[in-house]
FIPAPA-763934 format. One record per residue: x, y, z of N, C-alpha, C in turn; residue in one letter. Coordinates in steps of 0.1 Angstrom, whole numbers, padded with zeros to 4 digits, always signed. Example, Ala and Ser with C-alpha at 12.3 -4.5 7.8 and 13.67 -1.06 7.14 Angstrom:
! residues 2
+0132-0057+0078+0123-0045+0078+0132-0033+0078a;+0128-0022+0071+0137-0011+0071+0129+0000+0079s;
This chain:
! residues 286
+1420+1164+0453+1420+1150+0458+1409+1147+0467m;+1402+1136+0465+1391+1132+0474+1397+1127+0488k;+1390+1131+0498+1394+1127+0511+1384+1119+0519a;+1389+1108+0525+1380+1098+0532+1384+1097+0546i;+1375+1097+0555+1378+1094+0569+1373+1080+0572a;+1382+1072+0579+1377+1059+0583+1376+1059+0599i;+1364+1057+0603+1361+1055+0617+1361+1041+0621f;+1367+1037+0632+1366+1023+0636+1367+1022+0651y;+1362+1011+0656+1362+1008+0671+1375+1000+0674q;+1385+1007+0680+1398+1001+0682+1398+0989+0691g;+1387+0987+0699+1386+0975+0708+1383+0963+0700r;+1378+0965+0688+1375+0953+0680+1386+0950+0670k;+1393+0939+0672+1404+0935+0664+1401+0935+0649e;+1389+0930+0646+1385+0929+0632+1384+0942+0625a;+1379+0953+0632+1378+0966+0625+1391+0972+0623t;+1400+0970+0633+1414+0975+0632+1421+0969+0620s;+1420+0956+0618+1426+0949+0607+1421+0954+0594e;+1408+0956+0593+1402+0961+0580+1406+0975+0577v;+1407+0984+0587+1412+0997+0585+1426+0998+0580a;+1435+0989+0586+1449+0989+0582+1450+0984+0568d;+1441+0975+0564+1442+0969+0551+1437+0979+0540r;+1427+0987+0544+1421+0996+0534+1430+1009+0531l;+1438+1013+0541+1445+1025+0539+1454+1025+0527i;+1463+1015+0525+1471+1016+0513+1463+1014+0500p;+1452+1006+0501+1444+1004+0489+1438+1018+0484i;+1433+1025+0494+1427+1038+0490+1437+1048+0486l;+1449+1048+0493+1459+1057+0489+1464+1055+0475q;+1465+1042+0471+1469+1039+0458+1459+1045+0447q;+1447+1046+0451+1437+1052+0442+1437+1067+0442k;+1447+1073+0449+1448+1088+0449+1440+1094+0459g;+1435+1087+0469+1426+1093+0479+1434+1096+0492l;+1431+1108+0498+1436+1112+0511+1428+1104+0522e;+1435+1098+0531+1428+1090+0541+1432+1094+0555v;+1421+1096+0563+1424+1099+0577+1417+1088+0586r;+1424+1082+0595+1418+1071+0603+1416+1077+0617v;+1403+1073+0622+1399+1078+0635+1394+1067+0644v;+1401+1064+0655+1397+1054+0665+1387+1060+0674d;+1374+1057+0674+1365+1063+0681+1366+1062+0696t;+1375+1053+0701+1378+1052+0715+1383+1065+0721r;+1389+1073+0713+1397+1085+0717+1390+1098+0713y;+1377+1097+0710+1371+1109+0705+1363+1117+0715q;+1363+1112+0728+1356+1119+0738+1341+1119+0736g;+1335+1131+0739+1321+1131+0738+1316+1140+0726e;+1323+1138+0715+1318+1143+0702+1317+1158+0700d;+1327+1165+0705+1328+1179+0702+1331+1181+0687m;+1326+1192+0681+1329+1195+0667+1344+1195+0664p;+1348+1188+0653+1362+1187+0649+1363+1195+0636d;+1368+1207+0636+1369+1215+0624+1378+1208+0614p;+1387+1200+0617+1396+1194+0608+1389+1184+0599s;+1377+1180+0603+1369+1170+0594+1362+1177+0583l;+1361+1190+0583+1355+1197+0572+1362+1195+0559k;+1354+1192+0548+1360+1190+0535+1361+1175+0532g;+1360+1166+0542+1360+1152+0538+1347+1148+0531y;+1348+1140+0521+1337+1137+0513+1330+1124+0517e;+1336+1116+0525+1330+1104+0529+1336+1099+0542l;+1327+1094+0551+1332+1087+0563+1328+1072+0562a;+1338+1064+0562+1336+1050+0562+1336+1045+0577l;+1326+1039+0582+1325+1036+0596+1324+1021+0598v;+1335+1016+0604+1336+1001+0606+1332+0998+0621l;+1320+0991+0622+1316+0988+0636+1301+0985+0636g;+1296+0984+0649+1282+0981+0650+1275+0995+0651g;+1262+0994+0654+1254+1006+0654+1259+1016+0665d;+1265+1012+0676+1271+1021+0685+1282+1029+0680g;+1290+1023+0672+1302+1030+0665+1296+1040+0655t;+1286+1036+0648+1280+1045+0638+1273+1057+0645i;+1267+1055+0656+1261+1066+0663+1271+1076+0668l;+1282+1071+0673+1293+1079+0677+1298+1088+0665h;+1301+1081+0654+1306+1088+0643+1296+1097+0637a;+1283+1094+0638+1273+1102+0632+1272+1116+0638a;+1275+1117+0651+1274+1130+0658+1286+1139+0653r;+1298+1132+0651+1309+1140+0646+1307+1144+0632l;+1302+1135+0624+1301+1138+0610+1290+1148+0607c;+1279+1148+0615+1269+1158+0614+1274+1173+0615a;+1283+1175+0624+1289+1188+0625+1296+1193+0613f;+1302+1183+0606+1310+1186+0594+1303+1183+0581a;+1291+1178+0582+1283+1176+0570+1289+1165+0561g;+1294+1154+0567+1300+1143+0559+1290+1131+0559i;+1287+1126+0547+1279+1114+0546+1287+1102+0551p;+1279+1092+0556+1284+1080+0562+1281+1068+0554i;+1291+1059+0553+1289+1046+0548+1293+1036+0559l;+1282+1029+0564+1284+1021+0576+1287+1006+0571g;+1297+1000+0578+1300+0986+0575+1298+0978+0588v;+1289+0968+0588+1284+0962+0599+1294+0951+0605n;+1299+0955+0617+1307+0945+0625+1300+0943+0638f;+1288+0946+0639+1280+0944+0651+1270+0933+0650g;+1260+0933+0658+1250+0922+0659+1238+0925+0649r;+1231+0937+0651+1220+0940+0644+1222+0947+0630v;+1229+0958+0631+1232+0965+0619+1220+0973+0612g;+1212+0979+0621+1201+0987+0616+1207+0999+0607f;+1218+1005+0611+1223+1017+0605+1232+1014+0593l;+1238+1002+0593+1249+1000+0583+1244+0997+0570s;+1252+0998+0560+1249+0995+0546+1255+0983+0540e;+1267+0979+0544+1274+0968+0539+1278+0958+0550l;+1280+0946+0546+1286+0936+0555+1301+0936+0551e;+1310+0932+0561+1324+0932+0558+1329+0925+0545p;+1323+0914+0541+1326+0907+0529+1323+0915+0516g;+1314+0925+0517+1310+0933+0506+1319+0945+0503e;+1327+0948+0513+1333+0961+0514+1342+0965+0501l;+1351+0956+0498+1361+0960+0488+1355+0960+0474e;+1346+0951+0472+1339+0951+0458+1329+0963+0457t;+1323+0966+0468+1312+0976+0466+1316+0990+0469h;+1328+0992+0476+1332+1006+0480+1334+1015+0468l;+1339+1011+0456+1340+1021+0445+1327+1028+0441p;+1316+1021+0443+1304+1027+0439+1301+1040+0447y;+1304+1039+0460+1301+1050+0470+1312+1061+0468y;+1325+1057+0467+1336+1066+0465+1334+1075+0453v;+1329+1069+0442+1328+1075+0429+1314+1081+0427n;+1305+1079+0437+1291+1084+0437+1284+1079+0424r;+1284+1066+0423+1277+1060+0412+1262+1065+0412d;+1257+1065+0400+1243+1069+0399+1233+1061+0407t;+1237+1049+0411+1228+1041+0419+1228+1045+0434s;+1238+1054+0438+1239+1058+0452+1230+1069+0455v;+1223+1069+0466+1213+1079+0471+1216+1083+0485w;+1212+1095+0489+1215+1100+0502+1203+1098+0511l;+1205+1091+0522+1195+1088+0532+1197+1098+0544d;+1188+1108+0545+1190+1119+0555+1181+1116+0567t;+1187+1116+0579+1180+1113+0591+1179+1126+0601r;+1168+1128+0607+1166+1138+0617+1174+1135+0630a;+1179+1146+0636+1186+1144+0649+1179+1153+0660m;+1183+1150+0672+1177+1158+0683+1187+1167+0690l;+1183+1178+0694+1191+1187+0703+1185+1187+0717h;+1193+1184+0727+1188+1184+0741+1196+1194+0749a;+1189+1201+0758+1196+1210+0768+1192+1205+0782t;+1202+1201+0789+1200+1196+0803+1204+1208+0813l;+1194+1211+0822+1196+1222+0831+1194+1217+0846q;+1204+1219+0853+1203+1215+0867+1213+1223+0875q;+1210+1226+0888+1220+1232+0897+1225+1245+0891n;+1217+1252+0883+1221+1265+0877+1230+1264+0865g;+1233+1251+0861+1241+1249+0849+1234+1244+0838k;+1239+1246+0825+1233+1241+0813+1243+1233+0805s;+1238+1222+0799+1247+1214+0790+1239+1210+0778e;+1246+1210+0766+1238+1207+0754+1243+1194+0748e;+1234+1187+0741+1238+1174+0735+1231+1172+0722f;+1238+1165+0713+1233+1161+0700+1230+1146+0699l;+1219+1141+0694+1216+1127+0694+1209+1123+0681a;+1213+1112+0675+1207+1106+0664+1195+1096+0668l;+1197+1089+0678+1187+1079+0683+1177+1085+0693n;+1181+1089+0705+1172+1092+0715+1178+1100+0727d;+1169+1106+0735+1172+1112+0747+1164+1105+0758i;+1171+1100+0768+1164+1092+0779+1165+1099+0792v;+1155+1099+0800+1154+1103+0814+1150+1090+0821l;+1157+1086+0832+1152+1074+0839+1156+1074+0854a;+1150+1065+0861+1153+1064+0875+1168+1059+0877r;+1173+1060+0889+1186+1055+0892+1186+1040+0895g;+1194+1036+0904+1196+1022+0908+1184+1016+0916t;+1177+1025+0923+1166+1020+0931+1154+1016+0923w;+1147+1005+0926+1135+1001+0917+1123+1009+0922p;+1123+1022+0920+1112+1031+0924+1108+1040+0912r;+1096+1041+0910+1092+1050+0898+1096+1064+0901v;+1097+1072+0890+1100+1086+0891+1088+1094+0884v;+1087+1106+0888+1077+1115+0881+1084+1123+0870q;+1078+1123+0859+1083+1132+0848+1071+1140+0843v;+1073+1153+0845+1063+1163+0840+1067+1166+0826r;+1057+1167+0817+1059+1168+0802+1051+1181+0798i;+1059+1190+0791+1053+1201+0784+1056+1200+0769w;+1046+1203+0761+1048+1202+0746+1045+1216+0741i;+1054+1223+0735+1052+1237+0731+1046+1246+0741d;+1051+1244+0754+1047+1252+0765+1033+1248+0771d;+1027+1238+0765+1014+1233+0770+1017+1221+0779y;+1012+1222+0792+1014+1211+0801+1006+1199+0796y;+1013+1188+0793+1007+1176+0788+1003+1166+0799y;+1012+1162+0807+1008+1153+0818+1020+1151+0827n;+1018+1143+0838+1029+1139+0847+1029+1123+0846t;+1040+1118+0841+1041+1103+0839+1048+1097+0852t;+1042+1087+0857+1048+1079+0868+1054+1066+0861y;+1067+1065+0861+1073+1054+0853+1087+1052+0857a;+1094+1042+0851+1109+1041+0852+1116+1052+0845d;+1109+1059+0836+1116+1070+0829+1108+1073+0816g;+1114+1082+0808+1107+1085+0795+1118+1086+0784v;+1115+1081+0772+1123+1082+0761+1118+1092+0751i;+1126+1100+0745+1123+1109+0734+1131+1105+0723v;+1125+1100+0712+1132+1092+0702+1129+1099+0688s;+1139+1098+0679+1137+1101+0665+1132+1088+0658t;+1128+1090+0645+1124+1078+0638+1136+1067+0637a;+1148+1073+0636+1159+1063+0636+1160+1055+0649t;+1158+1062+0660+1159+1056+0673+1146+1048+0677g;+1135+1049+0668+1124+1041+0672+1126+1026+0671s;+1137+1022+0665+1140+1007+0664+1149+1003+0676t;+1153+1013+0685+1162+1010+0695+1155+1008+0709a;+1158+1016+0719+1152+1015+0732+1137+1017+0732y;+1132+1026+0722+1118+1028+0721+1111+1015+0718n;+1117+1007+0708+1110+0995+0704+1110+0985+0716l;+1121+0985+0723+1123+0975+0734+1112+0977+0745a;+1107+0989+0747+1097+0992+0757+1083+0993+0752v;+1082+0988+0739+1068+0988+0733+1064+1000+0725g;+1073+1009+0722+1070+1021+0714+1068+1018+0700g;+1062+1027+0692+1059+1025+0678+1072+1025+0669p;+1071+1018+0658+1081+1018+0648+1078+1030+0638l;+1088+1038+0634+1086+1048+0625+1096+1046+0613l;+1091+1048+0601+1100+1047+0590+1111+1058+0591h;+1124+1055+0588+1134+1064+0591+1134+1078+0584p;+1125+1079+0574+1124+1092+0567+1114+1101+0573q;+1106+1096+0584+1097+1103+0591+1104+1113+0600v;+1100+1126+0600+1107+1136+0608+1101+1137+0622l;+1091+1130+0625+1084+1132+0638+1093+1127+0650s;+1089+1132+0662+1095+1127+0674+1085+1119+0682t;+1090+1109+0689+1082+1100+0698+1085+1102+0712v;+1075+1103+0721+1077+1102+0735+1071+1089+0740i;+1079+1081+0747+1075+1068+0751+1079+1066+0766t;+1069+1063+0775+1072+1061+0789+1079+1047+0790p;+1087+1045+0800+1094+1033+0803+1086+1026+0815i;+1080+1015+0813+1073+1008+0823+1064+1017+0831a;+1054+1024+0825+1046+1033+0832+1037+1027+0842p;+1034+1034+0853+1026+1029+0864+1012+1026+0859h;+1007+1035+0850+0993+1034+0845+0994+1029+0831l;+0985+1019+0828+0985+1014+0814+0980+1024+0804a;+0973+1035+0809+0968+1045+0800+0979+1054+0794s;+0991+1054+0800+1002+1062+0796+1008+1055+0783n;+1006+1061+0772+1010+1056+0759+1020+1065+0752r;+1026+1059+0742+1035+1067+0733+1027+1078+0726s;+1035+1089+0724+1029+1100+0717+1038+1105+0705l;+1033+1105+0693+1041+1110+0681+1038+1124+0679i;+1049+1132+0678+1047+1147+0677+1052+1152+0664l;+1048+1163+0659+1052+1169+0647+1067+1173+0648p;+1074+1174+0637+1089+1177+0637+1093+1189+0645p;+1085+1200+0645+1090+1213+0651+1085+1214+0665e;+1080+1204+0671+1075+1204+0685+1087+1206+0694a;+1085+1214+0705+1096+1215+0716+1090+1208+0728t;+1098+1199+0733+1094+1190+0745+1102+1195+0757i;+1095+1197+0768+1103+1200+0780+1099+1190+0791r;+1109+1184+0797+1107+1173+0807+1113+1177+0820l;+1106+1175+0831+1112+1178+0844+1110+1165+0852q;+1121+1160+0858+1121+1147+0865+1122+1149+0880i;+1114+1142+0887+1114+1142+0902+1117+1129+0907f;+1128+1127+0913+1133+1114+0917+1133+1110+0931t;+1127+1120+0940+1127+1117+0954+1140+1117+0960g;+1143+1107+0968+1156+1107+0975+1168+1101+0967s;+1165+1095+0955+1176+1090+0947+1179+1100+0936q;+1190+1097+0929+1194+1105+0917+1188+1098+0905d;+1187+1105+0894+1182+1099+0882+1193+1098+0872g;+1190+1094+0859+1200+1093+0849+1195+1099+0836v;+1204+1107+0830+1201+1113+0816+1210+1106+0806f;+1206+1103+0795+1214+1097+0785+1211+1102+0771s;+1221+1105+0763+1219+1109+0749+1225+1097+0741a;+1217+1091+0732+1222+1080+0724+1228+1069+0732d;+1225+1068+0745+1231+1057+0753+1246+1058+0755g;+1252+1069+0751+1267+1070+0751+1271+1083+0759q;+1263+1093+0760+1267+1104+0768+1257+1105+0780m;+1262+1101+0791+1254+1099+0803+1257+1108+0814n;+1247+1113+0822+1249+1122+0833+1239+1117+0844r;+1245+1119+0857+1237+1117+0868+1229+1130+0870e;+1215+1129+0872+1207+1141+0874+1200+1141+0887i;+1199+1153+0892+1192+1155+0905+1177+1157+0904k;+1171+1156+0915+1157+1159+0917+1154+1173+0912n;+1144+1174+0902+1140+1187+0896+1147+1191+0883g;+1157+1183+0879+1164+1186+0866+1154+1187+0854a;+1157+1196+0845+1149+1199+0834+1156+1196+0821t;+1150+1190+0811+1156+1187+0798+1146+1193+0788i;+1152+1200+0778+1144+1206+0767+1149+1199+0755t;+1140+1193+0746+1144+1186+0734+1137+1191+0723v;+1144+1194+0712+1138+1198+0699+1146+1192+0688r;+1141+1193+0675+1148+1188+0664+1160+1197+0662k;+1171+1190+0659+1184+1197+0657+1185+1202+0642s;+1192+1213+0641+1194+1218+0627+1204+1209+0619p;+1212+1200+0627+1220+1190+0620+1213+1178+0617y;+1218+1171+0606+1212+1158+0602+1223+1148+0600v;+1220+1136+0601+1230+1125+0597+1226+1121+0583t;+1236+1119+0575+1235+1115+0561+1241+1101+0559q;+1234+1092+0554+1240+1079+0550+1239+1077+0535f;+1250+1071+0530+1251+1068+0516+1245+1054+0514l;+1235+1052+0505+1228+1040+0502+1229+1035+0488r;+1229+1023+0485+1225+1017+0472+1214+1007+0474r;+1211+1002+0486+1200+0994+0488+1187+1001+0486r;+1177+0994+0482+1164+1001+0480+1159+1006+0493k;+1151+1017+0492+1145+1023+0504+1137+1013+0512p;+1131+1004+0504+1122+0994+0511+1130+0983+0519t;+1143+0984+0518+1151+0975+0526+1149+0976+0541q;+1144+0987+0545+1140+0990+0560+1130+0979+0564f;+1120+0976+0556+1110+0967+0560+1116+0953+0561y;+1125+0950+0553+1131+0936+0554+1139+0935+0567q;+1147+0946+0570+1155+0946+0582+1146+0944+0594i;+1134+0951+0595+1125+0950+0606+1120+0936+0607i;+1116+0930+0596+1110+0917+0596+1121+0906+0601n;+1133+0908+0595+1144+0899+0599+1146+0900+0614d;+1147+0912+0620+1149+0913+0634+1138+0907+0642k;+1126+0911+0639+1114+0905+0647+1114+0890+0646l;+1117+0885+0634+1117+0870+0632+1128+0864+0640k;+1139+0870+0641+1151+0864+0648+1147+0864+0663s;+1141+0875+0668+1137+0876+0682+1127+0865+0685e;+1117+0863+0676+1107+0853+0678+1113+0839+0679h;+1123+0836+0670+1129+0824+0669+1137+0821+0682d;+1144+0831+0687+1152+0830+0699+1143+0827+0711e;+1131+0834+0712+1122+0831+0724+1116+0818+0723s;+1113+0813+0711+1107+0800+0710+1117+0788+0712t;+1129+0791+0710+1140+0781+0712+1145+0780+0726n;+1141+0789+0735+1146+0789+0748+1139+0779+0757q;
C-alpha cells in the first residue's frame, strides 16, 4: 500500500480544510494517509516513523515547505508543495490545481521528474557547547537589537579570508539565494547549482561583496558582537541568541531535499521574472 504524509500549517484555516477534505479521497484510492500539523513538530528532529512514506504533500507557504523539507530530508521523502502563501518559490501547485493534478504525482506519471536541492549542515559552538542544524535555505549570523555593526571573521577551508564589518553574514544555498540573500543584494543561483554563497548584510565597506564557493567548501565564521548579543538563524526558523566569540561551521549536508515536478525546469526563470516584476510594480505604485 502506498503511504502519503500530508503536512499543513494548522494556523491557516484554508490548509486545515484542504487536508480534511483530502484524507477520505486518498483513503478511498487505497492509500495510507498520515497528517502532520507542522505547529507541533518542534525543531525538526528526525522522525523514524516517516521512513517508508512515498510522498509528502505540503500545504502552505514557503515557510511550511522549509519546515517539512528538513523532516523529509531525514526520511528521504520527496515533496509536492501546494502554495497557500504569498510567493511560492518552492511550491509546485496552486490550491485549485490540487485534486486534478495530484494523481500524476501519486502514480509517478512519466511527466514527473525529481528536483533535488542541496542543503547545509551548520555547527554552532559557544560556551563549550555544540549544536547542529540542517537548513535548505540559509544560515545567518547577525547583530542583535542594537544598530551597531558586528565583526565576522571568515575562514574558507581553513584559509583566513577576511573580517567583515556588517549587520551580519548570510551563508546560502542556491535555493536560499532567492530569499534573504536576494533581499540584501546577493546573486541569484539556479536551484540545481550546488555552490554556496556568502553574502554580507549591509557591509560597512562597499568592497565587501558576495562570494560564490564550490560545493565541498567548508566555511567557518566567528562573530564578535561587543557588548551586545548576536543572533544565529537556520532557515529563519531555528533561532539562537549567540555570545561574543561564537563560532559557526557550515558545509554541504549529506541530506538533500527532493521536490516532485511536472513543470518545465525553465519555470524557475518565469518565477524570478514574475517576482521581480511584481516588486517593481509595487514600488512604482507607492
